[in-house]
Jmol script that loads the backbone (N, CA, C; Angstrom):
load data "model"
ATOM      1  N   MET A   1      70.088 -42.196  -1.439  1.00  0.00           N
ATOM      2  CA  MET A   1      69.417 -42.783  -2.524  1.00  0.00           C
ATOM      3  C   MET A   1      68.734 -44.455  -1.925  1.00  0.00           C
ATOM      4  N   ASN A   2      69.520 -44.875  -1.320  1.00  0.00           N
ATOM      5  CA  ASN A   2      68.801 -46.323  -0.670  1.00  0.00           C
ATOM      6  C   ASN A   2      67.747 -46.279   0.167  1.00  0.00           C
ATOM      7  N   ASP A   3      67.581 -45.403   0.885  1.00  0.00           N
ATOM      8  CA  ASP A   3      66.232 -44.824   1.741  1.00  0.00           C
ATOM      9  C   ASP A   3      64.921 -44.594   0.821  1.00  0.00           C
ATOM     10  N   ASN A   4      65.211 -44.292  -0.420  1.00  0.00           N
ATOM     11  CA  ASN A   4      64.401 -44.235  -1.258  1.00  0.00           C
ATOM     12  C   ASN A   4      63.961 -45.420  -2.433  1.00  0.00           C
ATOM     13  N   ILE A   5      64.274 -46.252  -2.041  1.00  0.00           N
ATOM     14  CA  ILE A   5      64.545 -47.850  -2.962  1.00  0.00           C
ATOM     15  C   ILE A   5      62.714 -48.124  -2.791  1.00  0.00           C
ATOM     16  N   PRO A   6      62.661 -48.717  -1.216  1.00  0.00           N
ATOM     17  CA  PRO A   6      61.053 -49.035  -1.414  1.00  0.00           C
ATOM     18  C   PRO A   6      60.358 -48.079  -1.973  1.00  0.00           C
ATOM     19  N   ASN A   7      60.045 -47.058  -2.157  1.00  0.00           N
ATOM     20  CA  ASN A   7      58.844 -45.654  -2.197  1.00  0.00           C
ATOM     21  C   ASN A   7      59.278 -45.970  -4.029  1.00  0.00           C
ATOM     22  N   ILE A   8      60.585 -45.532  -4.493  1.00  0.00           N
ATOM     23  CA  ILE A   8      60.777 -46.256  -6.126  1.00  0.00           C
ATOM     24  C   ILE A   8      60.191 -47.271  -6.392  1.00  0.00           C
ATOM     25  N   ALA A   9      60.077 -48.761  -5.480  1.00  0.00           N
ATOM     26  CA  ALA A   9      59.562 -49.697  -6.052  1.00  0.00           C
ATOM     27  C   ALA A   9      58.525 -49.549  -6.376  1.00  0.00           C
ATOM     28  N   ILE A  10      57.810 -49.187  -4.875  1.00  0.00           N
ATOM     29  CA  ILE A  10      56.170 -49.249  -5.152  1.00  0.00           C
ATOM     30  C   ILE A  10      55.695 -48.342  -6.338  1.00  0.00           C
ATOM     31  N   ALA A  11      56.453 -47.169  -6.746  1.00  0.00           N
ATOM     32  CA  ALA A  11      56.257 -46.417  -7.607  1.00  0.00           C
ATOM     33  C   ALA A  11      56.167 -46.885  -8.735  1.00  0.00           C
ATOM     34  N   PHE A  12      56.990 -47.838  -9.216  1.00  0.00           N
ATOM     35  CA  PHE A  12      57.590 -48.763 -10.435  1.00  0.00           C
ATOM     36  C   PHE A  12      56.271 -49.624 -10.426  1.00  0.00           C
ATOM     37  N   ILE A  13      55.887 -50.506  -9.412  1.00  0.00           N
ATOM     38  CA  ILE A  13      54.836 -51.168  -9.479  1.00  0.00           C
ATOM     39  C   ILE A  13      53.595 -50.479  -9.677  1.00  0.00           C
ATOM     40  N   GLY A  14      53.133 -49.281  -9.041  1.00  0.00           N
ATOM     41  CA  GLY A  14      52.152 -49.100  -9.589  1.00  0.00           C
ATOM     42  C   GLY A  14      52.043 -48.204 -10.864  1.00  0.00           C
ATOM     43  N   VAL A  15      52.757 -48.152 -11.218  1.00  0.00           N
ATOM     44  CA  VAL A  15      52.929 -47.633 -13.437  1.00  0.00           C
ATOM     45  C   VAL A  15      52.652 -48.924 -13.768  1.00  0.00           C
ATOM     46  N   LEU A  16      53.666 -50.152 -13.227  1.00  0.00           N
ATOM     47  CA  LEU A  16      52.899 -51.291 -14.057  1.00  0.00           C
ATOM     48  C   LEU A  16      51.976 -51.895 -13.811  1.00  0.00           C
ATOM     49  N   ALA A  17      51.386 -51.718 -12.819  1.00  0.00           N
ATOM     50  CA  ALA A  17      49.796 -51.856 -12.745  1.00  0.00           C
ATOM     51  C   ALA A  17      48.725 -51.282 -13.612  1.00  0.00           C
ATOM     52  N   ALA A  18      49.219 -49.707 -13.532  1.00  0.00           N
ATOM     53  CA  ALA A  18      48.195 -49.197 -14.138  1.00  0.00           C
ATOM     54  C   ALA A  18      48.420 -49.567 -15.632  1.00  0.00           C
ATOM     55  N   ALA A  19      49.597 -49.725 -16.368  1.00  0.00           N
ATOM     56  CA  ALA A  19      49.771 -50.083 -17.675  1.00  0.00           C
ATOM     57  C   ALA A  19      49.409 -51.665 -18.088  1.00  0.00           C
ATOM     58  N   ILE A  20      49.422 -52.460 -17.353  1.00  0.00           N
ATOM     59  CA  ILE A  20      48.649 -53.997 -17.686  1.00  0.00           C
ATOM     60  C   ILE A  20      47.111 -53.810 -17.042  1.00  0.00           C
ATOM     61  N   GLY A  21      46.987 -53.065 -16.351  1.00  0.00           N
ATOM     62  CA  GLY A  21      45.178 -52.897 -16.241  1.00  0.00           C
ATOM     63  C   GLY A  21      44.889 -52.145 -17.205  1.00  0.00           C
ATOM     64  N   HIS A  22      45.282 -51.681 -17.759  1.00  0.00           N
ATOM     65  CA  HIS A  22      44.832 -50.761 -19.235  1.00  0.00           C
ATOM     66  C   HIS A  22      44.961 -51.856 -20.210  1.00  0.00           C
ATOM     67  N   LEU A  23      45.832 -52.383 -20.557  1.00  0.00           N
ATOM     68  CA  LEU A  23      45.999 -53.251 -21.430  1.00  0.00           C
ATOM     69  C   LEU A  23      45.206 -54.397 -21.568  1.00  0.00           C
ATOM     70  N   PHE A  24      45.112 -55.223 -20.351  1.00  0.00           N
ATOM     71  CA  PHE A  24      43.877 -56.273 -19.650  1.00  0.00           C
ATOM     72  C   PHE A  24      42.768 -56.246 -19.492  1.00  0.00           C
ATOM     73  N   ASP A  25      42.252 -54.462 -18.828  1.00  0.00           N
ATOM     74  CA  ASP A  25      40.997 -54.558 -18.210  1.00  0.00           C
ATOM     75  C   ASP A  25      41.253 -55.196 -17.050  1.00  0.00           C
ATOM     76  N   VAL A  26      42.017 -55.090 -15.964  1.00  0.00           N
ATOM     77  CA  VAL A  26      42.343 -55.895 -14.869  1.00  0.00           C
ATOM     78  C   VAL A  26      42.093 -54.366 -13.902  1.00  0.00           C
ATOM     79  N   PRO A  27      41.344 -54.497 -13.067  1.00  0.00           N
ATOM     80  CA  PRO A  27      40.997 -53.343 -11.929  1.00  0.00           C
ATOM     81  C   PRO A  27      42.536 -52.967 -11.474  1.00  0.00           C
ATOM     82  N   PRO A  28      43.047 -51.734 -10.854  1.00  0.00           N
ATOM     83  CA  PRO A  28      44.695 -51.539 -10.434  1.00  0.00           C
ATOM     84  C   PRO A  28      44.186 -52.416  -9.117  1.00  0.00           C
ATOM     85  N   ALA A  29      43.213 -52.116  -8.385  1.00  0.00           N
ATOM     86  CA  ALA A  29      43.035 -52.815  -6.817  1.00  0.00           C
ATOM     87  C   ALA A  29      43.609 -54.179  -7.077  1.00  0.00           C
ATOM     88  N   THR A  30      43.360 -55.289  -7.892  1.00  0.00           N
ATOM     89  CA  THR A  30      43.330 -56.529  -9.004  1.00  0.00           C
ATOM     90  C   THR A  30      44.977 -56.819  -8.710  1.00  0.00           C
ATOM     91  N   LEU A  31      45.475 -56.053  -9.147  1.00  0.00           N
ATOM     92  CA  LEU A  31      47.082 -55.821  -9.496  1.00  0.00           C
ATOM     93  C   LEU A  31      47.866 -55.633  -8.106  1.00  0.00           C
ATOM     94  N   TRP A  32      47.028 -54.837  -7.389  1.00  0.00           N
ATOM     95  CA  TRP A  32      48.063 -54.758  -6.117  1.00  0.00           C
ATOM     96  C   TRP A  32      47.790 -55.610  -5.617  1.00  0.00           C
ATOM     97  N   VAL A  33      46.876 -56.525  -5.270  1.00  0.00           N
ATOM     98  CA  VAL A  33      46.593 -57.761  -4.775  1.00  0.00           C
ATOM     99  C   VAL A  33      47.483 -58.759  -5.634  1.00  0.00           C
ATOM    100  N   ALA A  34      48.078 -58.756  -6.446  1.00  0.00           N
ATOM    101  CA  ALA A  34      49.142 -59.461  -7.704  1.00  0.00           C
ATOM    102  C   ALA A  34      50.161 -59.209  -6.564  1.00  0.00           C
ATOM    103  N   ALA A  35      50.399 -57.904  -6.795  1.00  0.00           N
ATOM    104  CA  ALA A  35      51.760 -57.778  -6.343  1.00  0.00           C
ATOM    105  C   ALA A  35      51.976 -58.132  -5.121  1.00  0.00           C
ATOM    106  N   ILE A  36      50.947 -58.402  -3.964  1.00  0.00           N
ATOM    107  CA  ILE A  36      51.157 -58.689  -2.529  1.00  0.00           C
ATOM    108  C   ILE A  36      51.381 -59.808  -2.628  1.00  0.00           C
ATOM    109  N   GLY A  37      50.582 -60.660  -3.639  1.00  0.00           N
ATOM    110  CA  GLY A  37      50.914 -62.435  -3.320  1.00  0.00           C
ATOM    111  C   GLY A  37      52.166 -62.530  -4.182  1.00  0.00           C
ATOM    112  N   SER A  38      52.728 -61.930  -4.823  1.00  0.00           N
ATOM    113  CA  SER A  38      53.958 -62.092  -5.628  1.00  0.00           C
ATOM    114  C   SER A  38      55.004 -61.719  -4.642  1.00  0.00           C
ATOM    115  N   ALA A  39      54.802 -60.634  -3.480  1.00  0.00           N
ATOM    116  CA  ALA A  39      55.728 -60.284  -2.423  1.00  0.00           C
ATOM    117  C   ALA A  39      55.593 -61.751  -1.246  1.00  0.00           C
ATOM    118  N   LEU A  40      54.559 -61.950  -1.357  1.00  0.00           N
ATOM    119  CA  LEU A  40      54.517 -63.136  -0.061  1.00  0.00           C
ATOM    120  C   LEU A  40      55.032 -64.198  -0.911  1.00  0.00           C
ATOM    121  N   GLY A  41      54.583 -64.606  -1.677  1.00  0.00           N
ATOM    122  CA  GLY A  41      55.719 -65.819  -2.773  1.00  0.00           C
ATOM    123  C   GLY A  41      57.078 -65.580  -2.732  1.00  0.00           C
ATOM    124  N   VAL A  42      57.620 -64.201  -2.455  1.00  0.00           N
ATOM    125  CA  VAL A  42      59.559 -64.228  -2.563  1.00  0.00           C
ATOM    126  C   VAL A  42      59.800 -64.127  -1.333  1.00  0.00           C
ATOM    127  N   ALA A  43      58.626 -63.784  -0.609  1.00  0.00           N
ATOM    128  CA  ALA A  43      58.952 -64.246   1.354  1.00  0.00           C
ATOM    129  C   ALA A  43      59.034 -65.499   1.641  1.00  0.00           C
ATOM    130  N   PHE A  44      58.162 -66.457   0.919  1.00  0.00           N
ATOM    131  CA  PHE A  44      58.177 -68.025   0.920  1.00  0.00           C
ATOM    132  C   PHE A  44      59.458 -68.874   0.362  1.00  0.00           C
ATOM    133  N   SER A  45      59.673 -68.232  -0.854  1.00  0.00           N
ATOM    134  CA  SER A  45      60.885 -68.633  -1.739  1.00  0.00           C
ATOM    135  C   SER A  45      62.159 -68.402  -1.087  1.00  0.00           C
ATOM    136  N   LYS A  46      62.276 -67.545   0.128  1.00  0.00           N
ATOM    137  CA  LYS A  46      63.464 -67.057   0.260  1.00  0.00           C
ATOM    138  C   LYS A  46      64.526 -66.466  -0.154  1.00  0.00           C
ATOM    139  N   GLU A  47      64.125 -65.675  -1.474  1.00  0.00           N
ATOM    140  CA  GLU A  47      64.814 -65.022  -2.385  1.00  0.00           C
ATOM    141  C   GLU A  47      65.672 -63.813  -1.394  1.00  0.00           C
ATOM    142  N   ALA A  48      67.080 -64.031  -1.287  1.00  0.00           N
ATOM    143  CA  ALA A  48      67.889 -63.214  -0.795  1.00  0.00           C
ATOM    144  C   ALA A  48      68.128 -61.784  -0.856  1.00  0.00           C
ATOM    145  N   SER A  49      68.617 -61.781  -2.486  1.00  0.00           N
ATOM    146  CA  SER A  49      68.650 -60.585  -2.942  1.00  0.00           C
ATOM    147  C   SER A  49      67.722 -59.479  -2.797  1.00  0.00           C
ATOM    148  N   LEU A  50      68.075 -58.450  -2.612  1.00  0.00           N
ATOM    149  CA  LEU A  50      66.691 -57.073  -2.993  1.00  0.00           C
ATOM    150  C   LEU A  50      66.319 -56.847  -4.258  1.00  0.00           C
ATOM    151  N   ILE A  51      67.279 -56.952  -5.426  1.00  0.00           N
ATOM    152  CA  ILE A  51      67.269 -56.723  -6.466  1.00  0.00           C
ATOM    153  C   ILE A  51      66.299 -57.973  -7.266  1.00  0.00           C
ATOM    154  N   ALA A  52      66.616 -59.039  -7.034  1.00  0.00           N
ATOM    155  CA  ALA A  52      66.261 -60.102  -7.395  1.00  0.00           C
ATOM    156  C   ALA A  52      64.837 -60.394  -6.730  1.00  0.00           C
ATOM    157  N   ALA A  53      64.396 -60.064  -5.668  1.00  0.00           N
ATOM    158  CA  ALA A  53      63.126 -59.964  -5.070  1.00  0.00           C
ATOM    159  C   ALA A  53      62.587 -58.807  -5.850  1.00  0.00           C
ATOM    160  N   PHE A  54      62.711 -57.694  -6.363  1.00  0.00           N
ATOM    161  CA  PHE A  54      62.006 -56.845  -6.572  1.00  0.00           C
ATOM    162  C   PHE A  54      61.654 -57.289  -7.936  1.00  0.00           C
ATOM    163  N   ILE A  55      62.647 -57.808  -8.808  1.00  0.00           N
ATOM    164  CA  ILE A  55      62.640 -58.323 -10.364  1.00  0.00           C
ATOM    165  C   ILE A  55      61.362 -59.484  -9.934  1.00  0.00           C
ATOM    166  N   LEU A  56      61.354 -60.485  -9.045  1.00  0.00           N
ATOM    167  CA  LEU A  56      60.516 -61.389  -9.087  1.00  0.00           C
ATOM    168  C   LEU A  56      59.209 -60.498  -8.602  1.00  0.00           C
ATOM    169  N   ILE A  57      58.671 -59.984  -7.528  1.00  0.00           N
ATOM    170  CA  ILE A  57      57.634 -59.188  -7.857  1.00  0.00           C
ATOM    171  C   ILE A  57      56.918 -58.269  -9.255  1.00  0.00           C
ATOM    172  N   VAL A  58      57.972 -57.901  -9.872  1.00  0.00           N
ATOM    173  CA  VAL A  58      57.138 -56.852 -10.978  1.00  0.00           C
ATOM    174  C   VAL A  58      56.818 -58.258 -11.719  1.00  0.00           C
ATOM    175  N   VAL A  59      58.144 -59.087 -11.838  1.00  0.00           N
ATOM    176  CA  VAL A  59      57.556 -60.472 -13.239  1.00  0.00           C
ATOM    177  C   VAL A  59      56.236 -60.847 -12.400  1.00  0.00           C
ATOM    178  N   GLY A  60      56.099 -61.315 -11.359  1.00  0.00           N
ATOM    179  CA  GLY A  60      54.817 -62.256 -11.035  1.00  0.00           C
ATOM    180  C   GLY A  60      53.572 -60.943 -11.085  1.00  0.00           C
ATOM    181  N   THR A  61      53.584 -59.686 -10.741  1.00  0.00           N
ATOM    182  CA  THR A  61      52.548 -59.099 -11.066  1.00  0.00           C
ATOM    183  C   THR A  61      52.036 -59.151 -12.542  1.00  0.00           C
ATOM    184  N   LEU A  62      52.954 -58.655 -13.707  1.00  0.00           N
ATOM    185  CA  LEU A  62      52.936 -59.176 -14.629  1.00  0.00           C
ATOM    186  C   LEU A  62      52.784 -60.214 -15.525  1.00  0.00           C
ATOM    187  N   ALA A  63      52.795 -61.164 -15.229  1.00  0.00           N
ATOM    188  CA  ALA A  63      52.213 -62.555 -15.355  1.00  0.00           C
ATOM    189  C   ALA A  63      50.874 -62.977 -14.951  1.00  0.00           C
ATOM    190  N   THR A  64      50.822 -62.335 -13.761  1.00  0.00           N
ATOM    191  CA  THR A  64      49.045 -62.759 -13.321  1.00  0.00           C
ATOM    192  C   THR A  64      48.715 -61.522 -13.980  1.00  0.00           C
ATOM    193  N   GLY A  65      48.788 -60.352 -13.836  1.00  0.00           N
ATOM    194  CA  GLY A  65      48.071 -58.948 -15.096  1.00  0.00           C
ATOM    195  C   GLY A  65      47.360 -59.686 -16.005  1.00  0.00           C
ATOM    196  N   TRP A  66      48.345 -60.853 -16.756  1.00  0.00           N
ATOM    197  CA  TRP A  66      48.127 -60.839 -17.783  1.00  0.00           C
ATOM    198  C   TRP A  66      47.485 -62.132 -17.797  1.00  0.00           C
ATOM    199  N   ALA A  67      47.611 -63.049 -17.153  1.00  0.00           N
ATOM    200  CA  ALA A  67      46.683 -64.189 -16.994  1.00  0.00           C
ATOM    201  C   ALA A  67      45.381 -64.569 -16.358  1.00  0.00           C
ATOM    202  N   VAL A  68      45.654 -63.101 -15.657  1.00  0.00           N
ATOM    203  CA  VAL A  68      44.049 -63.627 -14.549  1.00  0.00           C
ATOM    204  C   VAL A  68      43.032 -63.402 -15.463  1.00  0.00           C
ATOM    205  N   PRO A  69      42.617 -62.269 -16.974  1.00  0.00           N
ATOM    206  CA  PRO A  69      41.676 -62.535 -17.930  1.00  0.00           C
ATOM    207  C   PRO A  69      41.156 -63.524 -18.478  1.00  0.00           C
ATOM    208  N   PHE A  70      42.106 -64.591 -19.059  1.00  0.00           N
ATOM    209  CA  PHE A  70      42.078 -65.918 -19.580  1.00  0.00           C
ATOM    210  C   PHE A  70      41.908 -66.820 -18.590  1.00  0.00           C
ATOM    211  N   VAL A  71      42.290 -66.744 -17.283  1.00  0.00           N
ATOM    212  CA  VAL A  71      41.158 -67.773 -15.786  1.00  0.00           C
ATOM    213  C   VAL A  71      39.865 -67.304 -15.829  1.00  0.00           C
ATOM    214  N   LEU A  72      39.499 -65.973 -15.964  1.00  0.00           N
ATOM    215  CA  LEU A  72      38.351 -65.816 -15.350  1.00  0.00           C
ATOM    216  C   LEU A  72      37.588 -66.131 -16.855  1.00  0.00           C
ATOM    217  N   LYS A  73      38.031 -66.165 -17.953  1.00  0.00           N
ATOM    218  CA  LYS A  73      37.030 -66.362 -19.123  1.00  0.00           C
ATOM    219  C   LYS A  73      36.376 -67.748 -18.948  1.00  0.00           C
ATOM    220  N   PHE A  74      37.321 -68.593 -17.932  1.00  0.00           N
ATOM    221  CA  PHE A  74      36.489 -69.992 -18.320  1.00  0.00           C
ATOM    222  C   PHE A  74      35.836 -70.513 -16.610  1.00  0.00           C
ATOM    223  N   ALA A  75      36.447 -69.417 -15.985  1.00  0.00           N
ATOM    224  CA  ALA A  75      35.807 -69.753 -14.676  1.00  0.00           C
ATOM    225  C   ALA A  75      35.484 -68.010 -13.819  1.00  0.00           C
ATOM    226  N   PRO A  76      34.156 -67.853 -14.528  1.00  0.00           N
ATOM    227  CA  PRO A  76      34.123 -66.338 -14.432  1.00  0.00           C
ATOM    228  C   PRO A  76      33.290 -66.203 -13.018  1.00  0.00           C
ATOM    229  N   ASP A  77      33.261 -67.256 -12.091  1.00  0.00           N
ATOM    230  CA  ASP A  77      32.411 -66.864 -11.026  1.00  0.00           C
ATOM    231  C   ASP A  77      33.436 -66.965  -9.848  1.00  0.00           C
ATOM    232  N   ILE A  78      34.207 -67.230 -10.131  1.00  0.00           N
ATOM    233  CA  ILE A  78      35.600 -66.862  -9.408  1.00  0.00           C
ATOM    234  C   ILE A  78      36.046 -65.348  -8.604  1.00  0.00           C
ATOM    235  N   ALA A  79      36.130 -64.691  -7.372  1.00  0.00           N
ATOM    236  CA  ALA A  79      36.515 -63.588  -7.462  1.00  0.00           C
ATOM    237  C   ALA A  79      37.919 -63.376  -7.434  1.00  0.00           C
ATOM    238  N   GLN A  80      38.052 -62.144  -8.739  1.00  0.00           N
ATOM    239  CA  GLN A  80      38.847 -61.667  -9.367  1.00  0.00           C
ATOM    240  C   GLN A  80      40.234 -61.822  -8.730  1.00  0.00           C
ATOM    241  N   LYS A  81      40.004 -60.900  -7.576  1.00  0.00           N
ATOM    242  CA  LYS A  81      41.335 -60.890  -6.566  1.00  0.00           C
ATOM    243  C   LYS A  81      41.340 -62.112  -5.840  1.00  0.00           C
ATOM    244  N   SER A  82      40.923 -62.696  -5.477  1.00  0.00           N
ATOM    245  CA  SER A  82      41.344 -64.441  -4.872  1.00  0.00           C
ATOM    246  C   SER A  82      42.378 -65.057  -5.910  1.00  0.00           C
ATOM    247  N   VAL A  83      42.277 -64.944  -7.271  1.00  0.00           N
ATOM    248  CA  VAL A  83      42.432 -65.584  -8.057  1.00  0.00           C
ATOM    249  C   VAL A  83      43.868 -64.974  -8.455  1.00  0.00           C
ATOM    250  N   ALA A  84      44.023 -63.454  -8.397  1.00  0.00           N
ATOM    251  CA  ALA A  84      45.420 -62.781  -8.675  1.00  0.00           C
ATOM    252  C   ALA A  84      46.200 -63.028  -7.410  1.00  0.00           C
ATOM    253  N   ALA A  85      45.762 -63.067  -5.893  1.00  0.00           N
ATOM    254  CA  ALA A  85      46.699 -63.543  -5.042  1.00  0.00           C
ATOM    255  C   ALA A  85      46.769 -64.896  -5.220  1.00  0.00           C
ATOM    256  N   PHE A  86      46.593 -66.068  -5.555  1.00  0.00           N
ATOM    257  CA  PHE A  86      47.004 -67.370  -5.494  1.00  0.00           C
ATOM    258  C   PHE A  86      47.813 -67.179  -6.824  1.00  0.00           C
ATOM    259  N   MET A  87      47.764 -66.880  -7.910  1.00  0.00           N
ATOM    260  CA  MET A  87      48.227 -67.271  -9.169  1.00  0.00           C
ATOM    261  C   MET A  87      49.532 -66.380  -8.697  1.00  0.00           C
ATOM    262  N   ALA A  88      49.627 -65.489  -8.296  1.00  0.00           N
ATOM    263  CA  ALA A  88      50.984 -64.575  -8.096  1.00  0.00           C
ATOM    264  C   ALA A  88      51.909 -65.022  -7.511  1.00  0.00           C
ATOM    265  N   PHE A  89      51.215 -65.898  -6.260  1.00  0.00           N
ATOM    266  CA  PHE A  89      52.120 -66.577  -5.005  1.00  0.00           C
ATOM    267  C   PHE A  89      52.468 -67.784  -5.491  1.00  0.00           C
ATOM    268  N   THR A  90      51.854 -68.427  -6.189  1.00  0.00           N
ATOM    269  CA  THR A  90      51.974 -69.663  -6.878  1.00  0.00           C
ATOM    270  C   THR A  90      52.867 -69.808  -7.804  1.00  0.00           C
ATOM    271  N   PHE A  91      53.282 -68.502  -8.825  1.00  0.00           N
ATOM    272  CA  PHE A  91      53.892 -67.989 -10.155  1.00  0.00           C
ATOM    273  C   PHE A  91      55.433 -67.996  -9.358  1.00  0.00           C
ATOM    274  N   ILE A  92      55.250 -67.271  -8.296  1.00  0.00           N
ATOM    275  CA  ILE A  92      56.749 -66.928  -7.882  1.00  0.00           C
ATOM    276  C   ILE A  92      57.654 -68.226  -6.857  1.00  0.00           C
ATOM    277  N   ALA A  93      56.395 -68.196  -5.592  1.00  0.00           N
ATOM    278  CA  ALA A  93      57.137 -69.507  -4.791  1.00  0.00           C
ATOM    279  C   ALA A  93      57.618 -70.528  -5.163  1.00  0.00           C
ATOM    280  N   PHE A  94      56.430 -71.179  -6.476  1.00  0.00           N
ATOM    281  CA  PHE A  94      56.942 -72.581  -7.013  1.00  0.00           C
ATOM    282  C   PHE A  94      57.521 -72.103  -8.501  1.00  0.00           C
ATOM    283  N   ARG A  95      58.345 -71.204  -8.524  1.00  0.00           N
ATOM    284  CA  ARG A  95      58.524 -71.000 -10.037  1.00  0.00           C
ATOM    285  C   ARG A  95      59.889 -71.906 -10.635  1.00  0.00           C
ATOM    286  N   VAL A  96      60.631 -72.539  -9.850  1.00  0.00           N
ATOM    287  CA  VAL A  96      61.693 -73.295 -10.237  1.00  0.00           C
ATOM    288  C   VAL A  96      60.905 -74.892 -10.583  1.00  0.00           C
ATOM    289  N   GLN A  97      59.764 -75.298  -9.796  1.00  0.00           N
ATOM    290  CA  GLN A  97      59.135 -76.305 -10.029  1.00  0.00           C
ATOM    291  C   GLN A  97      58.356 -76.263 -11.682  1.00  0.00           C
ATOM    292  N   ILE A  98      57.911 -75.172 -11.777  1.00  0.00           N
ATOM    293  CA  ILE A  98      56.806 -74.417 -12.577  1.00  0.00           C
ATOM    294  C   ILE A  98      57.766 -74.549 -13.901  1.00  0.00           C
ATOM    295  N   ARG A  99      58.768 -73.773 -13.253  1.00  0.00           N
ATOM    296  CA  ARG A  99      59.928 -73.997 -15.058  1.00  0.00           C
ATOM    297  C   ARG A  99      60.602 -75.252 -15.454  1.00  0.00           C
ATOM    298  N   GLN A 100      60.345 -76.448 -14.338  1.00  0.00           N
ATOM    299  CA  GLN A 100      61.112 -77.639 -14.653  1.00  0.00           C
ATOM    300  C   GLN A 100      59.897 -78.399 -15.606  1.00  0.00           C
ATOM    301  N   GLU A 101      58.437 -78.277 -14.746  1.00  0.00           N
ATOM    302  CA  GLU A 101      57.280 -79.379 -15.727  1.00  0.00           C
ATOM    303  C   GLU A 101      57.003 -78.348 -16.943  1.00  0.00           C
ATOM    304  N   ALA A 102      57.371 -77.145 -17.117  1.00  0.00           N
ATOM    305  CA  ALA A 102      56.811 -76.113 -18.434  1.00  0.00           C
ATOM    306  C   ALA A 102      56.462 -77.068 -19.572  1.00  0.00           C
ATOM    307  N   PRO A 103      58.125 -77.427 -20.206  1.00  0.00           N
ATOM    308  CA  PRO A 103      57.834 -78.341 -21.406  1.00  0.00           C
ATOM    309  C   PRO A 103      57.147 -79.210 -21.370  1.00  0.00           C
ATOM    310  N   LYS A 104      56.858 -80.351 -20.460  1.00  0.00           N
ATOM    311  CA  LYS A 104      56.139 -81.398 -20.251  1.00  0.00           C
ATOM    312  C   LYS A 104      54.648 -81.041 -20.386  1.00  0.00           C
ATOM    313  N   ILE A 105      54.677 -79.629 -19.973  1.00  0.00           N
ATOM    314  CA  ILE A 105      52.977 -79.549 -19.821  1.00  0.00           C
ATOM    315  C   ILE A 105      52.504 -78.504 -21.432  1.00  0.00           C
ATOM    316  N   LEU A 106      53.307 -77.826 -22.063  1.00  0.00           N
ATOM    317  CA  LEU A 106      53.263 -77.341 -23.293  1.00  0.00           C
ATOM    318  C   LEU A 106      53.115 -78.747 -24.208  1.00  0.00           C
ATOM    319  N   THR A 107      53.935 -79.169 -24.302  1.00  0.00           N
ATOM    320  CA  THR A 107      54.328 -80.596 -24.995  1.00  0.00           C
ATOM    321  C   THR A 107      52.831 -81.414 -24.842  1.00  0.00           C
ATOM    322  N   ALA A 108      52.203 -81.633 -23.821  1.00  0.00           N
ATOM    323  CA  ALA A 108      50.841 -82.344 -23.743  1.00  0.00           C
ATOM    324  C   ALA A 108      49.938 -81.607 -24.444  1.00  0.00           C
ATOM    325  N   ILE A 109      49.814 -80.198 -24.511  1.00  0.00           N
ATOM    326  CA  ILE A 109      49.085 -79.375 -25.114  1.00  0.00           C
ATOM    327  C   ILE A 109      48.747 -79.556 -26.308  1.00  0.00           C
ATOM    328  N   PHE A 110      50.234 -79.063 -27.102  1.00  0.00           N
ATOM    329  CA  PHE A 110      49.923 -79.192 -28.318  1.00  0.00           C
ATOM    330  C   PHE A 110      49.956 -80.479 -28.721  1.00  0.00           C
ATOM    331  N   ILE A 111      50.130 -81.721 -28.383  1.00  0.00           N
ATOM    332  CA  ILE A 111      49.724 -83.012 -28.585  1.00  0.00           C
ATOM    333  C   ILE A 111      47.911 -83.111 -28.674  1.00  0.00           C
ATOM    334  N   ARG A 112      47.622 -82.474 -27.780  1.00  0.00           N
ATOM    335  CA  ARG A 112      45.968 -82.031 -27.842  1.00  0.00           C
ATOM    336  C   ARG A 112      45.244 -81.579 -28.598  1.00  0.00           C
ATOM    337  N   ILE A 113      46.030 -80.844 -29.352  1.00  0.00           N
ATOM    338  CA  ILE A 113      45.711 -79.395 -30.073  1.00  0.00           C
ATOM    339  C   ILE A 113      45.757 -80.132 -31.575  1.00  0.00           C
ATOM    340  N   GLN A 114      46.666 -80.806 -31.752  1.00  0.00           N
ATOM    341  CA  GLN A 114      46.836 -81.795 -32.849  1.00  0.00           C
ATOM    342  C   GLN A 114      46.062 -83.028 -33.311  1.00  0.00           C
ATOM    343  N   ASP A 115      46.025 -83.479 -32.016  1.00  0.00           N
ATOM    344  CA  ASP A 115      44.762 -84.351 -32.034  1.00  0.00           C
ATOM    345  C   ASP A 115      43.291 -84.242 -32.424  1.00  0.00           C
ATOM    346  N   PHE A 116      43.221 -82.610 -31.805  1.00  0.00           N
ATOM    347  CA  PHE A 116      41.966 -82.238 -31.931  1.00  0.00           C
ATOM    348  C   PHE A 116      41.759 -81.608 -33.770  1.00  0.00           C
ATOM    349  N   ILE A 117      42.734 -81.099 -34.191  1.00  0.00           N
ATOM    350  CA  ILE A 117      42.985 -80.945 -35.665  1.00  0.00           C
ATOM    351  C   ILE A 117      42.834 -82.282 -36.396  1.00  0.00           C
ATOM    352  N   ARG A 118      43.171 -82.905 -36.326  1.00  0.00           N
ATOM    353  CA  ARG A 118      42.897 -84.158 -36.870  1.00  0.00           C
ATOM    354  C   ARG A 118      42.070 -85.178 -36.736  1.00  0.00           C
ATOM    355  N   GLY A 119      41.438 -84.756 -36.049  1.00  0.00           N
ATOM    356  CA  GLY A 119      39.855 -84.945 -35.592  1.00  0.00           C
ATOM    357  C   GLY A 119      40.406 -86.261 -34.822  1.00  0.00           C
ATOM    358  N   ASN A 120      41.144 -86.651 -34.111  1.00  0.00           N
ATOM    359  CA  ASN A 120      41.545 -87.795 -33.474  1.00  0.00           C
ATOM    360  C   ASN A 120      40.844 -87.611 -31.519  1.00  0.00           C
ATOM    361  N   LYS A 121      40.157 -88.675 -31.355  1.00  0.00           N
ATOM    362  CA  LYS A 121      39.727 -88.541 -29.661  1.00  0.00           C
ATOM    363  C   LYS A 121      40.728 -88.694 -29.043  1.00  0.00           C
ATOM    364  N   ALA A 122      40.931 -87.701 -28.276  1.00  0.00           N
ATOM    365  CA  ALA A 122      41.623 -87.705 -26.956  1.00  0.00           C
ATOM    366  C   ALA A 122      41.764 -88.964 -25.811  1.00  0.00           C
TER     367      ALA A 122
END
end "model"
wireframe off; spacefill off
backbone 0.3
color backbone group
């Protein structure tokens, strides 16, 4: 069974890529690039456990598949695969820093939305 873990992992990521690609209209090739970017992010962050690395690759692929359409909506001239690779690598390699800064970023976003709704100029 241990010899088949890489094959099972690749198949599982492929199934997830197909599902996310169908739900968010992201081409499968872009999601494979996201999976590769996530794997590079895991290598950069020196994740020790095989299971943790696999989970990070899956999560990075899913997060990238969800986020790429939103980014391309605001910047349509950027190559989709480049965005996917960069975002996946960043999501995984810098996940600790992102997790630490996320509350500050979300608070700033909600304050801007609140000011916009109230008619205040930011």
